[in-house]
KEKE-3310 file (N, C-alpha, C; in steps of 0.2 Angstrom, whole numbers, plus 5000, padded with zeros to 4 digits):
npx = (4062:4059:4059:4069:4072:4085:4098:4092:4092:4082:4083:4086:4080:4089:4087:4078:4063:4060:4045:4040:4039:4052:4058:4055:4060:4074:4078:4076:4086:4098:4109:4103:4102:4095:4083:4079:4068:4070:4070:4073:4084:4092:4092:4099:4111:4115:4117:4129:4145:4148:4139:4133:4137:4127:4115:4103:4094:4077:4069:4053:4041:4037:4048:4066:4083:4094:4095:4104:4115:4129:4133:4129:4139:4143:4131:4123:4112:4098:4082:4067:4051:4036:4021:4010:4002:3999:4007:4022:4034:4044:4053:4058:4067:4075:4083:4090:4097:4104:4110:4112:4118:4128:4125:4131:4127:4115:4099:4085:4066:4053:4037:4024:4029:4024:4023:4023:4031:4043:4053:4054:4058:4069:4076:4076:4088:4085:4089:4085:4070:4057:4044:4024:4017:4010:4015:4023:4040:4048:4039:4040:4051:4054:4046:4055:4062:4052:4052:4063:4070:4075:4068:4071:4084:4092:4095:4100:4104:4112:4113:4101:4091:4089:4101:4110:4109:4115)
npy = (4446:4433:4436:4429:4423:4423:4418:4427:4438:4447:4443:4444:4427:4416:4403:4391:4380:4366:4356:4346:4330:4318:4316:4325:4338:4335:4337:4350:4357:4368:4381:4388:4391:4377:4367:4352:4337:4325:4310:4315:4320:4309:4301:4310:4308:4295:4295:4303:4307:4318:4329:4344:4361:4369:4363:4359:4350:4344:4338:4328:4326:4316:4308:4303:4310:4300:4295:4303:4306:4302:4312:4324:4336:4340:4346:4362:4369:4362:4359:4357:4352:4357:4354:4355:4365:4359:4348:4342:4336:4339:4346:4338:4332:4343:4344:4332:4333:4345:4340:4325:4322:4332:4341:4357:4367:4377:4374:4374:4380:4376:4377:4377:4385:4394:4411:4410:4399:4398:4404:4393:4385:4390:4385:4370:4371:4376:4388:4395:4403:4400:4409:4407:4417:4428:4432:4445:4446:4454:4456:4444:4440:4448:4441:4430:4436:4435:4428:4430:4420:4402:4389:4374:4365:4365:4364:4376:4382:4373:4370:4370:4381:4380:4377:4386:4398:4404)
npz = (5328:5338:5357:5370:5388:5395:5406:5416:5408:5395:5379:5361:5353:5346:5341:5332:5334:5331:5327:5320:5313:5313:5297:5290:5297:5296:5284:5281:5288:5291:5290:5300:5319:5327:5337:5339:5339:5350:5344:5333:5334:5337:5324:5318:5325:5321:5307:5306:5311:5317:5325:5320:5326:5327:5330:5340:5354:5359:5373:5378:5388:5391:5390:5393:5397:5397:5385:5378:5385:5383:5374:5379:5383:5370:5366:5362:5367:5377:5374:5384:5385:5390:5389:5393:5405:5418:5418:5426:5424:5417:5425:5434:5425:5421:5432:5432:5422:5426:5440:5439:5426:5426:5417:5410:5399:5390:5396:5393:5394:5384:5375:5385:5398:5412:5419:5432:5437:5433:5442:5448:5441:5439:5450:5448:5439:5425:5413:5404:5395:5385:5381:5379:5366:5371:5383:5392:5390:5397:5410:5413:5417:5428:5438:5443:5454:5464:5475:5488:5495:5497:5507:5504:5499:5482:5464:5461:5473:5483:5498:5511:5518:5535:5536:5532:5539:5553)
capx = (4064:4055:4064:4067:4074:4092:4102:4091:4091:4079:4088:4083:4080:4092:4085:4071:4062:4056:4041:4037:4041:4059:4061:4054:4065:4080:4078:4076:4090:4104:4114:4101:4103:4088:4082:4075:4064:4074:4070:4077:4092:4095:4094:4105:4117:4116:4119:4135:4152:4149:4132:4135:4136:4121:4108:4102:4090:4073:4067:4047:4040:4038:4054:4072:4089:4097:4098:4109:4121:4135:4134:4129:4144:4143:4124:4122:4105:4093:4075:4061:4044:4031:4015:4003:4002:3998:4013:4027:4038:4050:4055:4063:4071:4081:4086:4092:4102:4112:4113:4114:4122:4132:4126:4134:4125:4108:4093:4079:4058:4048:4031:4019:4029:4020:4027:4022:4034:4049:4057:4054:4062:4077:4079:4080:4093:4084:4092:4082:4064:4054:4036:4021:4018:4006:4017:4029:4047:4050:4035:4039:4058:4053:4044:4062:4063:4045:4055:4071:4075:4071:4070:4074:4090:4090:4101:4103:4107:4110:4110:4095:4089:4092:4112:4114:4107:4122)
capy = (4441:4433:4437:4422:4426:4417:4419:4433:4444:4446:4443:4440:4421:4414:4396:4388:4374:4361:4352:4342:4324:4319:4317:4333:4343:4333:4339:4358:4358:4372:4386:4393:4386:4374:4363:4345:4332:4318:4306:4318:4319:4301:4300:4313:4306:4289:4297:4308:4305:4324:4335:4351:4365:4374:4359:4356:4342:4345:4333:4328:4326:4307:4304:4305:4313:4296:4293:4307:4306:4302:4318:4330:4341:4343:4349:4368:4368:4357:4362:4353:4352:4358:4353:4358:4369:4353:4343:4345:4331:4343:4351:4332:4333:4350:4343:4326:4334:4348:4336:4318:4322:4338:4346:4363:4372:4380:4372:4380:4376:4377:4374:4380:4388:4400:4416:4407:4391:4402:4404:4386:4380:4392:4381:4365:4371:4380:4395:4400:4402:4402:4408:4408:4425:4434:4433:4451:4443:4458:4453:4437:4440:4451:4435:4428:4439:4433:4424:4432:4414:4396:4384:4368:4363:4363:4363:4384:4383:4364:4371:4370:4387:4381:4373:4394:4402:4403)
capz = (5331:5347:5365:5378:5395:5395:5412:5419:5404:5391:5372:5356:5352:5340:5341:5330:5337:5326:5331:5315:5312:5309:5292:5287:5300:5294:5277:5283:5294:5287:5294:5307:5324:5327:5342:5334:5344:5352:5340:5326:5335:5337:5318:5315:5324:5315:5301:5306:5316:5323:5325:5319:5333:5327:5332:5349:5356:5364:5374:5377:5397:5392:5389:5398:5394:5397:5378:5375:5391:5380:5371:5381:5383:5364:5364:5364:5370:5376:5377:5388:5384:5395:5385:5398:5414:5423:5416:5429:5421:5415:5433:5435:5420:5422:5438:5430:5418:5430:5445:5438:5421:5426:5410:5410:5393:5392:5397:5390:5394:5380:5375:5389:5404:5414:5423:5439:5437:5430:5447:5452:5435:5440:5455:5444:5434:5419:5414:5399:5395:5380:5384:5374:5364:5374:5389:5390:5394:5403:5416:5416:5421:5434:5442:5444:5459:5467:5481:5490:5496:5497:5512:5502:5494:5476:5460:5461:5480:5487:5506:5514:5522:5539:5536:5530:5546:5559)
cpx = (4062:4061:4062:4072:4080:4096:4100:4090:4085:4084:4084:4083:4083:4091:4079:4070:4058:4052:4040:4041:4048:4062:4060:4060:4072:4081:4078:4082:4097:4109:4112:4102:4095:4088:4076:4074:4071:4075:4074:4084:4096:4096:4099:4113:4119:4119:4126:4139:4150:4143:4135:4133:4130:4114:4108:4096:4083:4070:4057:4047:4040:4043:4060:4079:4094:4099:4103:4115:4128:4137:4134:4134:4145:4138:4125:4118:4101:4087:4071:4056:4039:4024:4010:4006:4003:4004:4019:4033:4045:4055:4058:4068:4076:4084:4091:4100:4108:4114:4117:4120:4127:4133:4127:4129:4118:4103:4086:4070:4056:4041:4026:4020:4025:4024:4027:4028:4041:4054:4058:4058:4070:4082:4080:4083:4092:4086:4090:4074:4060:4046:4031:4019:4014:4007:4024:4035:4049:4047:4038:4047:4058:4051:4050:4064:4056:4048:4061:4074:4071:4073:4071:4081:4088:4097:4105:4106:4104:4111:4104:4095:4092:4099:4114:4114:4113:4120)
cpy = (4441:4433:4430:4426:4422:4421:4425:4440:4442:4445:4440:4431:4418:4406:4395:4383:4371:4355:4346:4334:4322:4318:4322:4338:4339:4337:4347:4360:4362:4376:4388:4386:4384:4368:4358:4340:4326:4313:4308:4318:4312:4300:4303:4310:4300:4290:4301:4306:4311:4328:4340:4356:4370:4369:4357:4352:4346:4339:4335:4327:4319:4304:4306:4306:4306:4294:4297:4309:4306:4307:4323:4337:4343:4347:4357:4371:4363:4360:4356:4356:4353:4361:4357:4362:4363:4348:4345:4341:4334:4346:4344:4331:4337:4347:4336:4329:4339:4343:4329:4318:4326:4343:4354:4370:4374:4375:4375:4378:4380:4374:4379:4384:4394:4405:4413:4401:4394:4402:4397:4381:4383:4386:4373:4364:4374:4386:4398:4399:4404:4402:4409:4417:4429:4434:4439:4447:4449:4457:4448:4437:4442:4445:4431:4430:4440:4432:4428:4427:4408:4392:4377:4370:4362:4363:4370:4385:4375:4364:4372:4377:4387:4378:4382:4397:4399:4401)
cpz = (5338:5352:5368:5383:5395:5401:5414:5415:5396:5384:5367:5354:5346:5336:5337:5333:5332:5329:5326:5316:5309:5303:5289:5291:5298:5287:5277:5287:5288:5291:5301:5313:5326:5333:5337:5339:5345:5346:5333:5327:5334:5330:5315:5319:5322:5310:5302:5311:5321:5321:5324:5324:5331:5327:5339:5349:5361:5366:5377:5384:5396:5391:5394:5394:5394:5389:5375:5381:5389:5377:5372:5382:5377:5362:5367:5368:5371:5379:5380:5386:5388:5390:5386:5403:5419:5423:5419:5427:5421:5419:5434:5429:5418:5426:5436:5427:5422:5435:5443:5433:5421:5420:5412:5404:5395:5392:5397:5391:5390:5379:5379:5397:5405:5418:5430:5441:5437:5437:5451:5447:5437:5444:5454:5440:5425:5419:5407:5398:5388:5380:5378:5370:5368:5381:5387:5393:5398:5410:5420:5420:5427:5440:5445:5451:5465:5473:5483:5493:5498:5502:5510:5499:5486:5471:5460:5468:5484:5495:5508:5517:5530:5542:5534:5535:5550:5564)
residu = (MET:PRO:LYS:ILE:ILE:LEU:ASP:GLY:SER:VAL:VAL:GLU:ASP:SER:TRP:ASN:VAL:VAL:ARG:GLU:ASP:ALA:PRO:SER:ALA:LEU:ALA:GLU:LEU:GLY:GLU:ALA:ASN:THR:LEU:VAL:PRO:LEU:ASP:CYS:TRP:ASN:ALA:LEU:GLN:ALA:GLU:SER:ASP:LYS:MET:PRO:ALA:ASN:VAL:GLY:VAL:TRP:ILE:ALA:SER:THR:GLU:LEU:PRO:ASP:GLN:ILE:GLU:GLY:ASP:LEU:GLN:SER:ILE:PRO:VAL:ILE:GLY:VAL:ASP:PHE:PRO:ALA:PHE:ALA:ASP:GLY:ARG:GLY:PHE:SER:ILE:GLY:ARG:LEU:LEU:ARG:GLN:ARG:PHE:GLN:TYR:THR:GLY:GLN:ILE:ARG:ALA:ILE:GLY:SER:PRO:ILE:ARG:ASP:GLN:LEU:SER:TYR:LEU:VAL:ARG:CYS:GLY:PHE:ASN:ALA:PHE:GLN:LEU:ALA:GLU:HIS:TYR:ASP:PRO:GLU:GLN:ALA:LEU:ALA:SER:LEU:LYS:ASP:PHE:SER:ASP:ALA:TYR:GLN:GLY:ALA:VAL:ASP:GLU:PRO:VAL:PRO:LEU:PHE:ARG:ARG:ARG:GLY)
# end
């Protein structure tokens, strides 16, 4: 079973990420924990009054979480796709979910997040990371300790350093 970083620990990943088109993804849903694309999530919502507890959603960097705002507290996992190293829109999505929408569940970086971005992703509200296979999750976990403190306020520490100093 693949490993992810979740809340500061390396754990086995119990969620499958479906990247196919919505019709085939809908047909494959079963008892497994599954993250589906936003369009698939919307199709499932239209078909059912209650979403199964084993279904989460992932959001592309070109999408905004506004579409799921009313359902946030019933979604166990929200993935945010990082399709390329240089695409930083996912950072903003994570921060929107935590600060504006007050989402308290798991926000998972999927796609191509890299080790050097992990501490910044935590600052934006991410608490789970599904890394590419060539990354050692234990080494990536160590990157969360690369910085001892941050100057700016963020999701993980809203008070900036100059205000925290006596």
